[in-house]
PQR file with spaces between the fields and no chain letter, atoms N, CA, C, O and H, PARSE charges and radii, in Angstrom:
ATOM       1  N    MET     1     -61.396 -146.263   98.353 -0.4000 1.5000
ATOM       2  CA   MET     1     -62.344 -145.191   98.580 -0.0000 2.0000
ATOM       3  C    MET     1     -62.716 -144.551   97.254  0.5500 1.7000
ATOM       4  O    MET     1     -62.953 -143.345   97.190 -0.5500 1.4000
ATOM       5  N    GLY     2     -62.769 -145.353   96.192 -0.4000 1.5000
ATOM       6  CA   GLY     2     -63.074 -144.836   94.869 -0.0000 2.0000
ATOM       7  C    GLY     2     -64.509 -144.371   94.715  0.5500 1.7000
ATOM       8  O    GLY     2     -64.768 -143.409   93.992 -0.5500 1.4000
ATOM       9  H    GLY     2     -62.576 -146.332   96.244  0.4000 1.0000
ATOM      10  N    ASN     3     -65.450 -145.031   95.379 -0.4000 1.5000
ATOM      11  CA   ASN     3     -66.849 -144.655   95.269 -0.0000 2.0000
ATOM      12  C    ASN     3     -67.329 -143.907   96.498  0.5500 1.7000
ATOM      13  O    ASN     3     -68.495 -144.038   96.871 -0.5500 1.4000
ATOM      14  H    ASN     3     -65.240 -145.813   95.967  0.4000 1.0000
ATOM      15  N    SER     4     -66.480 -143.135   97.131 -0.4000 1.5000
ATOM      16  CA   SER     4     -66.841 -142.463   98.372 -0.0000 2.0000
ATOM      17  C    SER     4     -67.899 -141.395   98.176  0.5500 1.7000
ATOM      18  O    SER     4     -68.546 -141.000   99.146 -0.5500 1.4000
ATOM      19  H    SER     4     -65.533 -143.028   96.828  0.4000 1.0000
ATOM      20  N    ILE     5     -68.099 -140.911   96.951 -0.4000 1.5000
ATOM      21  CA   ILE     5     -69.110 -139.884   96.713 -0.0000 2.0000
ATOM      22  C    ILE     5     -70.502 -140.434   97.012  0.5500 1.7000
ATOM      23  O    ILE     5     -71.409 -139.667   97.334 -0.5500 1.4000
ATOM      24  H    ILE     5     -67.573 -141.233   96.163  0.4000 1.0000
ATOM      25  N    TYR     6     -70.685 -141.768   96.908 -0.4000 1.5000
ATOM      26  CA   TYR     6     -71.989 -142.365   97.146 -0.0000 2.0000
ATOM      27  C    TYR     6     -72.391 -142.325   98.609  0.5500 1.7000
ATOM      28  O    TYR     6     -73.585 -142.326   98.908 -0.5500 1.4000
ATOM      29  H    TYR     6     -69.948 -142.391   96.647  0.4000 1.0000
ATOM      30  N    SER     7     -71.451 -142.291   99.521 -0.4000 1.5000
ATOM      31  CA   SER     7     -71.787 -142.355  100.932 -0.0000 2.0000
ATOM      32  C    SER     7     -71.978 -140.979  101.565  0.5500 1.7000
ATOM      33  O    SER     7     -72.267 -140.901  102.759 -0.5500 1.4000
ATOM      34  H    SER     7     -70.481 -142.291   99.279  0.4000 1.0000
ATOM      35  N    ILE     8     -71.829 -139.912  100.820 -0.4000 1.5000
ATOM      36  CA   ILE     8     -72.064 -138.572  101.352 -0.0000 2.0000
ATOM      37  C    ILE     8     -73.564 -138.359  101.471  0.5500 1.7000
ATOM      38  O    ILE     8     -74.299 -138.522  100.497 -0.5500 1.4000
ATOM      39  H    ILE     8     -71.594 -139.976   99.850  0.4000 1.0000
ATOM      40  N    VAL     9     -74.018 -137.992  102.669 -0.4000 1.5000
ATOM      41  CA   VAL     9     -75.445 -137.774  102.880 -0.0000 2.0000
ATOM      42  C    VAL     9     -75.787 -136.307  103.044  0.5500 1.7000
ATOM      43  O    VAL     9     -76.964 -135.946  103.008 -0.5500 1.4000
ATOM      44  H    VAL     9     -73.420 -137.860  103.460  0.4000 1.0000
ATOM      45  N    GLY    10     -74.796 -135.454  103.223 -0.4000 1.5000
ATOM      46  CA   GLY    10     -75.093 -134.032  103.355 -0.0000 2.0000
ATOM      47  C    GLY    10     -73.911 -133.231  103.839  0.5500 1.7000
ATOM      48  O    GLY    10     -72.797 -133.729  103.999 -0.5500 1.4000
ATOM      49  H    GLY    10     -73.840 -135.748  103.252  0.4000 1.0000
ATOM      50  N    PHE    11     -74.209 -131.955  104.066 -0.4000 1.5000
ATOM      51  CA   PHE    11     -73.204 -131.000  104.515 -0.0000 2.0000
ATOM      52  C    PHE    11     -73.791 -130.181  105.646  0.5500 1.7000
ATOM      53  O    PHE    11     -74.999 -129.945  105.688 -0.5500 1.4000
ATOM      54  H    PHE    11     -75.114 -131.550  103.936  0.4000 1.0000
ATOM      55  N    SER    12     -72.935 -129.746  106.567 -0.4000 1.5000
ATOM      56  CA   SER    12     -73.389 -128.873  107.645 -0.0000 2.0000
ATOM      57  C    SER    12     -72.382 -127.731  107.800  0.5500 1.7000
ATOM      58  O    SER    12     -71.217 -127.845  107.419 -0.5500 1.4000
ATOM      59  H    SER    12     -71.954 -129.938  106.533  0.4000 1.0000
ATOM      60  N    HIS    13     -72.871 -126.627  108.372 -0.4000 1.5000
ATOM      61  CA   HIS    13     -72.041 -125.430  108.491 -0.0000 2.0000
ATOM      62  C    HIS    13     -72.490 -124.622  109.696  0.5500 1.7000
ATOM      63  O    HIS    13     -73.682 -124.533  109.988 -0.5500 1.4000
ATOM      64  H    HIS    13     -73.817 -126.535  108.681  0.4000 1.0000
ATOM      65  N    ILE    14     -71.534 -124.040  110.387 -0.4000 1.5000
ATOM      66  CA   ILE    14     -71.817 -123.115  111.477 -0.0000 2.0000
ATOM      67  C    ILE    14     -71.553 -121.717  110.950  0.5500 1.7000
ATOM      68  O    ILE    14     -70.484 -121.444  110.404 -0.5500 1.4000
ATOM      69  H    ILE    14     -70.565 -124.113  110.150  0.4000 1.0000
ATOM      70  N    GLU    15     -72.523 -120.837  111.114 -0.4000 1.5000
ATOM      71  CA   GLU    15     -72.407 -119.479  110.569 -0.0000 2.0000
ATOM      72  C    GLU    15     -71.160 -118.775  111.108  0.5500 1.7000
ATOM      73  O    GLU    15     -70.872 -118.825  112.304 -0.5500 1.4000
ATOM      74  H    GLU    15     -73.391 -121.059  111.558  0.4000 1.0000
ATOM      75  N    GLY    16     -70.435 -118.128  110.216 -0.4000 1.5000
ATOM      76  CA   GLY    16     -69.246 -117.389  110.583 -0.0000 2.0000
ATOM      77  C    GLY    16     -67.967 -118.208  110.558  0.5500 1.7000
ATOM      78  O    GLY    16     -66.884 -117.666  110.781 -0.5500 1.4000
ATOM      79  H    GLY    16     -70.669 -118.087  109.244  0.4000 1.0000
ATOM      80  N    SER    17     -68.072 -119.483  110.295 -0.4000 1.5000
ATOM      81  CA   SER    17     -66.911 -120.352  110.275 -0.0000 2.0000
ATOM      82  C    SER    17     -66.444 -120.578  108.846  0.5500 1.7000
ATOM      83  O    SER    17     -67.243 -120.561  107.911 -0.5500 1.4000
ATOM      84  H    SER    17     -68.952 -119.923  110.114  0.4000 1.0000
ATOM      85  N    TRP    18     -65.142 -120.791  108.686 -0.4000 1.5000
ATOM      86  CA   TRP    18     -64.577 -121.100  107.374 -0.0000 2.0000
ATOM      87  C    TRP    18     -64.611 -122.594  107.092  0.5500 1.7000
ATOM      88  O    TRP    18     -64.241 -123.033  106.004 -0.5500 1.4000
ATOM      89  H    TRP    18     -64.492 -120.805  109.446  0.4000 1.0000
ATOM      90  N    PHE    19     -65.050 -123.369  108.062 -0.4000 1.5000
ATOM      91  CA   PHE    19     -65.087 -124.819  107.918 -0.0000 2.0000
ATOM      92  C    PHE    19     -66.516 -125.305  107.697  0.5500 1.7000
ATOM      93  O    PHE    19     -67.454 -124.838  108.343 -0.5500 1.4000
ATOM      94  H    PHE    19     -65.351 -123.012  108.947  0.4000 1.0000
ATOM      95  N    TRP    20     -66.661 -126.245  106.779 -0.4000 1.5000
ATOM      96  CA   TRP    20     -67.908 -126.947  106.533 -0.0000 2.0000
ATOM      97  C    TRP    20     -67.671 -128.394  106.917  0.5500 1.7000
ATOM      98  O    TRP    20     -66.540 -128.875  106.847 -0.5500 1.4000
ATOM      99  H    TRP    20     -65.899 -126.624  106.254  0.4000 1.0000
ATOM     100  N    ASN    21     -68.711 -129.088  107.317 -0.4000 1.5000
ATOM     101  CA   ASN    21     -68.612 -130.506  107.648 -0.0000 2.0000
ATOM     102  C    ASN    21     -69.300 -131.330  106.573  0.5500 1.7000
ATOM     103  O    ASN    21     -70.423 -131.035  106.165 -0.5500 1.4000
ATOM     104  H    ASN    21     -69.630 -128.697  107.373  0.4000 1.0000
ATOM     105  N    VAL    22     -68.622 -132.345  106.132 -0.4000 1.5000
ATOM     106  CA   VAL    22     -69.201 -133.311  105.199 -0.0000 2.0000
ATOM     107  C    VAL    22     -69.679 -134.484  106.040  0.5500 1.7000
ATOM     108  O    VAL    22     -68.921 -135.021  106.848 -0.5500 1.4000
ATOM     109  H    VAL    22     -67.710 -132.585  106.464  0.4000 1.0000
ATOM     110  N    LEU    23     -70.932 -134.883  105.854 -0.4000 1.5000
ATOM     111  CA   LEU    23     -71.498 -136.000  106.607 -0.0000 2.0000
ATOM     112  C    LEU    23     -71.437 -137.243  105.736  0.5500 1.7000
ATOM     113  O    LEU    23     -72.055 -137.305  104.674 -0.5500 1.4000
ATOM     114  H    LEU    23     -71.548 -134.447  105.197  0.4000 1.0000
ATOM     115  N    ILE    24     -70.684 -138.229  106.199 -0.4000 1.5000
ATOM     116  CA   ILE    24     -70.459 -139.455  105.445 -0.0000 2.0000
ATOM     117  C    ILE    24     -70.938 -140.645  106.265  0.5500 1.7000
ATOM     118  O    ILE    24     -70.676 -140.726  107.465 -0.5500 1.4000
ATOM     119  H    ILE    24     -70.181 -138.178  107.062  0.4000 1.0000
ATOM     120  N    VAL    25     -71.637 -141.563  105.618 -0.4000 1.5000
ATOM     121  CA   VAL    25     -72.128 -142.766  106.284 -0.0000 2.0000
ATOM     122  C    VAL    25     -71.408 -143.975  105.707  0.5500 1.7000
ATOM     123  O    VAL    25     -71.333 -144.151  104.491 -0.5500 1.4000
ATOM     124  H    VAL    25     -71.850 -141.498  104.644  0.4000 1.0000
ATOM     125  N    ARG    26     -70.886 -144.794  106.590 -0.4000 1.5000
ATOM     126  CA   ARG    26     -70.246 -146.064  106.230 -0.0000 2.0000
ATOM     127  C    ARG    26     -70.824 -147.137  107.131  0.5500 1.7000
ATOM     128  O    ARG    26     -70.453 -147.237  108.301 -0.5500 1.4000
ATOM     129  H    ARG    26     -70.947 -144.651  107.578  0.4000 1.0000
ATOM     130  N    GLY    27     -71.726 -147.935  106.597 -0.4000 1.5000
ATOM     131  CA   GLY    27     -72.355 -148.970  107.417 -0.0000 2.0000
ATOM     132  C    GLY    27     -73.190 -148.341  108.508  0.5500 1.7000
ATOM     133  O    GLY    27     -74.104 -147.566  108.223 -0.5500 1.4000
ATOM     134  H    GLY    27     -72.027 -147.853  105.647  0.4000 1.0000
ATOM     135  N    LYS    28     -72.887 -148.668  109.768 -0.4000 1.5000
ATOM     136  CA   LYS    28     -73.614 -148.110  110.910 -0.0000 2.0000
ATOM     137  C    LYS    28     -73.008 -146.814  111.413  0.5500 1.7000
ATOM     138  O    LYS    28     -73.582 -146.169  112.289 -0.5500 1.4000
ATOM     139  H    LYS    28     -72.145 -149.297  110.000  0.4000 1.0000
ATOM     140  N    HIS    29     -71.865 -146.421  110.881 -0.4000 1.5000
ATOM     141  CA   HIS    29     -71.134 -145.277  111.400 -0.0000 2.0000
ATOM     142  C    HIS    29     -71.358 -144.027  110.554  0.5500 1.7000
ATOM     143  O    HIS    29     -71.447 -144.094  109.328 -0.5500 1.4000
ATOM     144  H    HIS    29     -71.399 -146.946  110.169  0.4000 1.0000
ATOM     145  N    CYS    30     -71.446 -142.900  111.229 -0.4000 1.5000
ATOM     146  CA   CYS    30     -71.579 -141.609  110.560 -0.0000 2.0000
ATOM     147  C    CYS    30     -70.366 -140.759  110.937  0.5500 1.7000
ATOM     148  O    CYS    30     -70.031 -140.625  112.114 -0.5500 1.4000
ATOM     149  H    CYS    30     -71.373 -142.846  112.224  0.4000 1.0000
ATOM     150  N    TYR    31     -69.727 -140.198  109.942 -0.4000 1.5000
ATOM     151  CA   TYR    31     -68.522 -139.403  110.170 -0.0000 2.0000
ATOM     152  C    TYR    31     -68.761 -137.968  109.755  0.5500 1.7000
ATOM     153  O    TYR    31     -69.464 -137.700  108.780 -0.5500 1.4000
ATOM     154  H    TYR    31     -69.999 -140.307  108.986  0.4000 1.0000
ATOM     155  N    ARG    32     -68.173 -137.045  110.502 -0.4000 1.5000
ATOM     156  CA   ARG    32     -68.212 -135.626  110.193 -0.0000 2.0000
ATOM     157  C    ARG    32     -66.790 -135.199  109.866  0.5500 1.7000
ATOM     158  O    ARG    32     -65.921 -135.196  110.738 -0.5500 1.4000
ATOM     159  H    ARG    32     -67.603 -137.262  111.294  0.4000 1.0000
ATOM     160  N    ILE    33     -66.554 -134.840  108.616 -0.4000 1.5000
ATOM     161  CA   ILE    33     -65.207 -134.480  108.184 -0.0000 2.0000
ATOM     162  C    ILE    33     -65.171 -132.984  107.894  0.5500 1.7000
ATOM     163  O    ILE    33     -65.901 -132.511  107.023 -0.5500 1.4000
ATOM     164  H    ILE    33     -67.259 -134.842  107.907  0.4000 1.0000
ATOM     165  N    PRO    34     -64.336 -132.228  108.609 -0.5600 1.5000
ATOM     166  CA   PRO    34     -64.263 -130.787  108.369  0.2800 2.0000
ATOM     167  C    PRO    34     -63.490 -130.466  107.086  0.5500 1.7000
ATOM     168  O    PRO    34     -62.457 -131.072  106.802 -0.5500 1.4000
ATOM     169  N    LEU    35     -64.007 -129.508  106.322 -0.4000 1.5000
ATOM     170  CA   LEU    35     -63.361 -129.058  105.093 -0.0000 2.0000
ATOM     171  C    LEU    35     -63.299 -127.542  105.081  0.5500 1.7000
ATOM     172  O    LEU    35     -64.238 -126.873  105.511 -0.5500 1.4000
ATOM     173  H    LEU    35     -64.847 -129.016  106.552  0.4000 1.0000
ATOM     174  N    LEU    36     -62.194 -127.001  104.590 -0.4000 1.5000
ATOM     175  CA   LEU    36     -62.129 -125.568  104.354 -0.0000 2.0000
ATOM     176  C    LEU    36     -63.059 -125.217  103.203  0.5500 1.7000
ATOM     177  O    LEU    36     -63.368 -126.068  102.369 -0.5500 1.4000
ATOM     178  H    LEU    36     -61.431 -127.544  104.241  0.4000 1.0000
ATOM     179  N    TYR    37     -63.504 -123.975  103.155 -0.4000 1.5000
ATOM     180  CA   TYR    37     -64.491 -123.559  102.179 -0.0000 2.0000
ATOM     181  C    TYR    37     -64.129 -123.896  100.731  0.5500 1.7000
ATOM     182  O    TYR    37     -64.988 -124.415  100.018 -0.5500 1.4000
ATOM     183  H    TYR    37     -63.253 -123.283  103.833  0.4000 1.0000
ATOM     184  N    PRO    38     -62.906 -123.630  100.252 -0.5600 1.5000
ATOM     185  CA   PRO    38     -62.612 -123.957   98.846  0.2800 2.0000
ATOM     186  C    PRO    38     -62.764 -125.447   98.528  0.5500 1.7000
ATOM     187  O    PRO    38     -63.247 -125.811   97.455 -0.5500 1.4000
ATOM     188  N    PHE    39     -62.352 -126.302   99.462 -0.4000 1.5000
ATOM     189  CA   PHE    39     -62.492 -127.738   99.244 -0.0000 2.0000
ATOM     190  C    PHE    39     -63.957 -128.161   99.312  0.5500 1.7000
ATOM     191  O    PHE    39     -64.390 -129.048   98.576 -0.5500 1.4000
ATOM     192  H    PHE    39     -61.960 -126.006  100.333  0.4000 1.0000
ATOM     193  N    TYR    40     -64.712 -127.521  100.197 -0.4000 1.5000
ATOM     194  CA   TYR    40     -66.150 -127.789  100.273 -0.0000 2.0000
ATOM     195  C    TYR    40     -66.823 -127.436   98.949  0.5500 1.7000
ATOM     196  O    TYR    40     -67.658 -128.193   98.454 -0.5500 1.4000
ATOM     197  H    TYR    40     -64.360 -126.801  100.794  0.4000 1.0000
ATOM     198  N    TYR    41     -66.468 -126.306   98.386 -0.4000 1.5000
ATOM     199  CA   TYR    41     -67.091 -125.839   97.144 -0.0000 2.0000
ATOM     200  C    TYR    41     -66.862 -126.848   96.016  0.5500 1.7000
ATOM     201  O    TYR    41     -67.780 -127.132   95.246 -0.5500 1.4000
ATOM     202  H    TYR    41     -65.790 -125.691   98.789  0.4000 1.0000
ATOM     203  N    ILE    42     -65.653 -127.388   95.914 -0.4000 1.5000
ATOM     204  CA   ILE    42     -65.332 -128.385   94.884 -0.0000 2.0000
ATOM     205  C    ILE    42     -66.112 -129.672   95.133  0.5500 1.7000
ATOM     206  O    ILE    42     -66.710 -130.227   94.212 -0.5500 1.4000
ATOM     207  H    ILE    42     -64.908 -127.157   96.539  0.4000 1.0000
ATOM     208  N    LEU    43     -66.105 -130.145   96.377 -0.4000 1.5000
ATOM     209  CA   LEU    43     -66.791 -131.388   96.704 -0.0000 2.0000
ATOM     210  C    LEU    43     -68.301 -131.247   96.525  0.5500 1.7000
ATOM     211  O    LEU    43     -68.955 -132.185   96.069 -0.5500 1.4000
ATOM     212  H    LEU    43     -65.618 -129.694   97.125  0.4000 1.0000
ATOM     213  N    PHE    44     -68.858 -130.101   96.873 -0.4000 1.5000
ATOM     214  CA   PHE    44     -70.292 -129.879   96.718 -0.0000 2.0000
ATOM     215  C    PHE    44     -70.689 -129.874   95.243  0.5500 1.7000
ATOM     216  O    PHE    44     -71.748 -130.387   94.882 -0.5500 1.4000
ATOM     217  H    PHE    44     -68.327 -129.340   97.244  0.4000 1.0000
ATOM     218  N    ALA    45     -69.839 -129.295   94.391 -0.4000 1.5000
ATOM     219  CA   ALA    45     -70.113 -129.299   92.950 -0.0000 2.0000
ATOM     220  C    ALA    45     -70.112 -130.732   92.411  0.5500 1.7000
ATOM     221  O    ALA    45     -70.975 -131.091   91.610 -0.5500 1.4000
ATOM     222  H    ALA    45     -68.978 -128.879   94.685  0.4000 1.0000
ATOM     223  N    LEU    46     -69.159 -131.544   92.841 -0.4000 1.5000
ATOM     224  CA   LEU    46     -69.128 -132.947   92.423 -0.0000 2.0000
ATOM     225  C    LEU    46     -70.342 -133.716   92.954  0.5500 1.7000
ATOM     226  O    LEU    46     -70.903 -134.562   92.258 -0.5500 1.4000
ATOM     227  H    LEU    46     -68.458 -131.253   93.492  0.4000 1.0000
ATOM     228  N    TYR    47     -70.735 -133.415   94.180 -0.4000 1.5000
ATOM     229  CA   TYR    47     -71.879 -134.069   94.797 -0.0000 2.0000
ATOM     230  C    TYR    47     -73.162 -133.735   94.034  0.5500 1.7000
ATOM     231  O    TYR    47     -73.959 -134.627   93.746 -0.5500 1.4000
ATOM     232  H    TYR    47     -70.279 -132.727   94.745  0.4000 1.0000
ATOM     233  N    LYS    48     -73.364 -132.461   93.706 -0.4000 1.5000
ATOM     234  CA   LYS    48     -74.546 -132.053   92.949 -0.0000 2.0000
ATOM     235  C    LYS    48     -74.574 -132.696   91.575  0.5500 1.7000
ATOM     236  O    LYS    48     -75.632 -133.107   91.098 -0.5500 1.4000
ATOM     237  H    LYS    48     -72.716 -131.736   93.939  0.4000 1.0000
ATOM     238  N    ARG    49     -73.418 -132.783   90.940 -0.4000 1.5000
ATOM     239  CA   ARG    49     -73.326 -133.406   89.618 -0.0000 2.0000
ATOM     240  C    ARG    49     -73.713 -134.883   89.683  0.5500 1.7000
ATOM     241  O    ARG    49     -74.431 -135.379   88.814 -0.5500 1.4000
ATOM     242  H    ARG    49     -72.558 -132.450   91.328  0.4000 1.0000
ATOM     243  N    ARG    50     -73.240 -135.580   90.707 -0.4000 1.5000
ATOM     244  CA   ARG    50     -73.551 -136.999   90.870 -0.0000 2.0000
ATOM     245  C    ARG    50     -75.044 -137.193   91.140  0.5500 1.7000
ATOM     246  O    ARG    50     -75.658 -138.106   90.589 -0.5500 1.4000
ATOM     247  H    ARG    50     -72.658 -135.177   91.413  0.4000 1.0000
ATOM     248  N    ILE    51     -75.628 -136.342   91.980 -0.4000 1.5000
ATOM     249  CA   ILE    51     -77.053 -136.444   92.278 -0.0000 2.0000
ATOM     250  C    ILE    51     -77.870 -136.196   91.012  0.5500 1.7000
ATOM     251  O    ILE    51     -78.845 -136.903   90.757 -0.5500 1.4000
ATOM     252  H    ILE    51     -75.129 -135.600   92.427  0.4000 1.0000
ATOM     253  N    GLN    52     -77.483 -135.201   90.222 -0.4000 1.5000
ATOM     254  CA   GLN    52     -78.182 -134.893   88.974 -0.0000 2.0000
ATOM     255  C    GLN    52     -78.115 -136.087   88.013  0.5500 1.7000
ATOM     256  O    GLN    52     -79.120 -136.433   87.391 -0.5500 1.4000
ATOM     257  H    GLN    52     -76.691 -134.626   90.429  0.4000 1.0000
ATOM     258  N    MET    53     -76.956 -136.710   87.888 -0.4000 1.5000
ATOM     259  CA   MET    53     -76.806 -137.873   87.024 -0.0000 2.0000
ATOM     260  C    MET    53     -77.678 -139.035   87.511  0.5500 1.7000
ATOM     261  O    MET    53     -78.282 -139.740   86.703 -0.5500 1.4000
ATOM     262  H    MET    53     -76.140 -136.429   88.393  0.4000 1.0000
ATOM     263  N    ASN    54     -77.743 -139.231   88.828 -0.4000 1.5000
ATOM     264  CA   ASN    54     -78.565 -140.302   89.380 -0.0000 2.0000
ATOM     265  C    ASN    54     -80.045 -140.058   89.119  0.5500 1.7000
ATOM     266  O    ASN    54     -80.781 -140.994   88.808 -0.5500 1.4000
ATOM     267  H    ASN    54     -77.253 -138.659   89.485  0.4000 1.0000
ATOM     268  N    LEU    55     -80.489 -138.807   89.243 -0.4000 1.5000
ATOM     269  CA   LEU    55     -81.891 -138.492   88.989 -0.0000 2.0000
ATOM     270  C    LEU    55     -82.249 -138.693   87.523  0.5500 1.7000
ATOM     271  O    LEU    55     -83.323 -139.207   87.212 -0.5500 1.4000
ATOM     272  H    LEU    55     -79.891 -138.046   89.496  0.4000 1.0000
ATOM     273  N    GLU    56     -81.363 -138.294   86.627 -0.4000 1.5000
ATOM     274  CA   GLU    56     -81.612 -138.497   85.204 -0.0000 2.0000
ATOM     275  C    GLU    56     -81.678 -139.985   84.868  0.5500 1.7000
ATOM     276  O    GLU    56     -82.522 -140.410   84.080 -0.5500 1.4000
ATOM     277  H    GLU    56     -80.490 -137.876   86.880  0.4000 1.0000
ATOM     278  N    SER    57     -80.803 -140.762   85.455 -0.4000 1.5000
ATOM     279  CA   SER    57     -80.807 -142.202   85.234 -0.0000 2.0000
ATOM     280  C    SER    57     -82.098 -142.828   85.774  0.5500 1.7000
ATOM     281  O    SER    57     -82.673 -143.716   85.145 -0.5500 1.4000
ATOM     282  H    SER    57     -80.117 -140.417   86.096  0.4000 1.0000
ATOM     283  N    TYR    58     -82.541 -142.368   86.924 -0.4000 1.5000
ATOM     284  CA   TYR    58     -83.772 -142.878   87.526 -0.0000 2.0000
ATOM     285  C    TYR    58     -84.976 -142.560   86.640  0.5500 1.7000
ATOM     286  O    TYR    58     -85.850 -143.405   86.450 -0.5500 1.4000
ATOM     287  H    TYR    58     -82.074 -141.646   87.436  0.4000 1.0000
ATOM     288  N    LYS    59     -85.020 -141.345   86.100 -0.4000 1.5000
ATOM     289  CA   LYS    59     -86.140 -140.950   85.247 -0.0000 2.0000
ATOM     290  C    LYS    59     -86.188 -141.772   83.969  0.5500 1.7000
ATOM     291  O    LYS    59     -87.273 -142.101   83.490 -0.5500 1.4000
ATOM     292  H    LYS    59     -84.310 -140.658   86.254  0.4000 1.0000
ATOM     293  N    LYS    60     -85.034 -142.111   83.409 -0.4000 1.5000
ATOM     294  CA   LYS    60     -84.994 -142.921   82.199 -0.0000 2.0000
ATOM     295  C    LYS    60     -85.541 -144.323   82.458  0.5500 1.7000
ATOM     296  O    LYS    60     -86.230 -144.889   81.609 -0.5500 1.4000
ATOM     297  H    LYS    60     -84.152 -141.844   83.798  0.4000 1.0000
ATOM     298  N    HIS    61     -85.238 -144.880   83.619 -0.4000 1.5000
ATOM     299  CA   HIS    61     -85.697 -146.228   83.941 -0.0000 2.0000
ATOM     300  C    HIS    61     -87.150 -146.239   84.395  0.5500 1.7000
ATOM     301  O    HIS    61     -87.805 -147.280   84.339 -0.5500 1.4000
ATOM     302  H    HIS    61     -84.678 -144.421   84.309  0.4000 1.0000
ATOM     303  N    GLU    62     -87.665 -145.093   84.844 -0.4000 1.5000
ATOM     304  CA   GLU    62     -89.024 -145.015   85.349 -0.0000 2.0000
ATOM     305  C    GLU    62     -90.048 -144.851   84.222  0.5500 1.7000
ATOM     306  O    GLU    62     -91.197 -145.261   84.390 -0.5500 1.4000
ATOM     307  H    GLU    62     -87.133 -144.247   84.890  0.4000 1.0000
ATOM     308  N    GLU    63     -89.675 -144.274   83.095 -0.4000 1.5000
ATOM     309  CA   GLU    63     -90.615 -143.939   82.028 -0.0000 2.0000
ATOM     310  C    GLU    63     -91.402 -145.129   81.471  0.5500 1.7000
ATOM     311  O    GLU    63     -92.600 -144.967   81.239 -0.5500 1.4000
ATOM     312  H    GLU    63     -88.742 -143.941   82.958  0.4000 1.0000
ATOM     313  N    PRO    64     -90.824 -146.308   81.240 -0.5600 1.5000
ATOM     314  CA   PRO    64     -91.626 -147.407   80.688  0.2800 2.0000
ATOM     315  C    PRO    64     -92.776 -147.837   81.597  0.5500 1.7000
ATOM     316  O    PRO    64     -93.764 -148.390   81.113 -0.5500 1.4000
ATOM     317  N    TYR    65     -92.669 -147.597   82.892 -0.4000 1.5000
ATOM     318  CA   TYR    65     -93.691 -148.034   83.833 -0.0000 2.0000
ATOM     319  C    TYR    65     -94.801 -147.012   84.023  0.5500 1.7000
ATOM     320  O    TYR    65     -95.775 -147.304   84.718 -0.5500 1.4000
ATOM     321  H    TYR    65     -91.867 -147.148   83.286  0.4000 1.0000
ATOM     322  N    ARG    66     -94.697 -145.844   83.442 -0.4000 1.5000
ATOM     323  CA   ARG    66     -95.712 -144.817   83.613 -0.0000 2.0000
ATOM     324  C    ARG    66     -96.971 -145.098   82.793  0.5500 1.7000
ATOM     325  O    ARG    66     -97.999 -144.463   83.028 -0.5500 1.4000
ATOM     326  H    ARG    66     -93.906 -145.607   82.878  0.4000 1.0000
ATOM     327  N    SER    67     -96.924 -146.024   81.847 -0.4000 1.5000
ATOM     328  CA   SER    67     -98.078 -146.293   81.001 -0.0000 2.0000
ATOM     329  C    SER    67     -99.198 -146.995   81.784  0.5500 1.7000
ATOM     330  O    SER    67    -100.360 -146.911   81.387 -0.5500 1.4000
ATOM     331  H    SER    67     -96.089 -146.541   81.656  0.4000 1.0000
ATOM     332  N    PHE    68     -98.880 -147.670   82.863 -0.4000 1.5000
ATOM     333  CA   PHE    68     -99.872 -148.359   83.672 -0.0000 2.0000
ATOM     334  C    PHE    68    -100.500 -147.384   84.642  0.5500 1.7000
ATOM     335  O    PHE    68     -99.797 -146.750   85.429 -0.5500 1.4000
ATOM     336  H    PHE    68     -97.936 -147.739   83.185  0.4000 1.0000
ATOM     337  N    ASN    69    -101.822 -147.255   84.594 -0.4000 1.5000
ATOM     338  CA   ASN    69    -102.545 -146.369   85.485 -0.0000 2.0000
ATOM     339  C    ASN    69    -103.249 -147.208   86.547  0.5500 1.7000
ATOM     340  O    ASN    69    -104.047 -148.077   86.197 -0.5500 1.4000
ATOM     341  H    ASN    69    -102.393 -147.770   83.954  0.4000 1.0000
ATOM     342  N    VAL    70    -102.988 -146.983   87.796 -0.4000 1.5000
ATOM     343  CA   VAL    70    -103.539 -147.780   88.884 -0.0000 2.0000
ATOM     344  C    VAL    70    -105.052 -147.611   88.963  0.5500 1.7000
ATOM     345  O    VAL    70    -105.763 -148.564   89.284 -0.5500 1.4000
ATOM     346  H    VAL    70    -102.339 -146.276   88.080  0.4000 1.0000
ATOM     347  N    ASP    71    -105.557 -146.405   88.672 -0.4000 1.5000
ATOM     348  CA   ASP    71    -106.996 -146.156   88.781 -0.0000 2.0000
ATOM     349  C    ASP    71    -107.797 -146.941   87.739  0.5500 1.7000
ATOM     350  O    ASP    71    -108.931 -147.339   88.005 -0.5500 1.4000
ATOM     351  H    ASP    71    -104.980 -145.631   88.411  0.4000 1.0000
ATOM     352  N    GLU    72    -107.222 -147.165   86.567 -0.4000 1.5000
ATOM     353  CA   GLU    72    -107.934 -147.884   85.513 -0.0000 2.0000
ATOM     354  C    GLU    72    -107.927 -149.386   85.755  0.5500 1.7000
ATOM     355  O    GLU    72    -108.865 -150.078   85.361 -0.5500 1.4000
ATOM     356  H    GLU    72    -106.301 -146.841   86.351  0.4000 1.0000
ATOM     357  N    GLY    73    -106.898 -149.893   86.388 -0.4000 1.5000
ATOM     358  CA   GLY    73    -106.815 -151.318   86.642 -0.0000 2.0000
ATOM     359  C    GLY    73    -106.359 -152.079   85.421  0.5500 1.7000
ATOM     360  O    GLY    73    -105.995 -151.488   84.404 -0.5500 1.4000
ATOM     361  H    GLY    73    -106.135 -149.331   86.709  0.4000 1.0000
ATOM     362  N    ILE    74    -106.382 -153.375   85.524 -0.4000 1.5000
ATOM     363  CA   ILE    74    -105.962 -154.235   84.411 -0.0000 2.0000
ATOM     364  C    ILE    74    -107.203 -154.692   83.660  0.5500 1.7000
ATOM     365  O    ILE    74    -108.141 -155.206   84.269 -0.5500 1.4000
ATOM     366  H    ILE    74    -106.679 -153.855   86.350  0.4000 1.0000
ATOM     367  N    GLU    75    -107.219 -154.513   82.366 -0.4000 1.5000
ATOM     368  CA   GLU    75    -108.384 -154.899   81.555 -0.0000 2.0000
ATOM     369  C    GLU    75    -108.262 -156.302   81.053  0.5500 1.7000
ATOM     370  O    GLU    75    -109.152 -156.788   80.355 -0.5500 1.4000
ATOM     371  H    GLU    75    -106.457 -154.095   81.871  0.4000 1.0000
């Protein structure tokens, strides 16, 4: 379960509760894992960090392809 951060798709919470649910997808199955607030806070920080790193990596790989303009076509 070393790369389990990749399968997290979101978080859910019921107002007034100390428990948050982590939504994890594995293949066809979706799991809801309850976490106490302090553990949720740590996991959410790691999740945001991973998403930020993925977006930065995506932007770096996307830049070389921005030079082609679809409206101008190929000359």
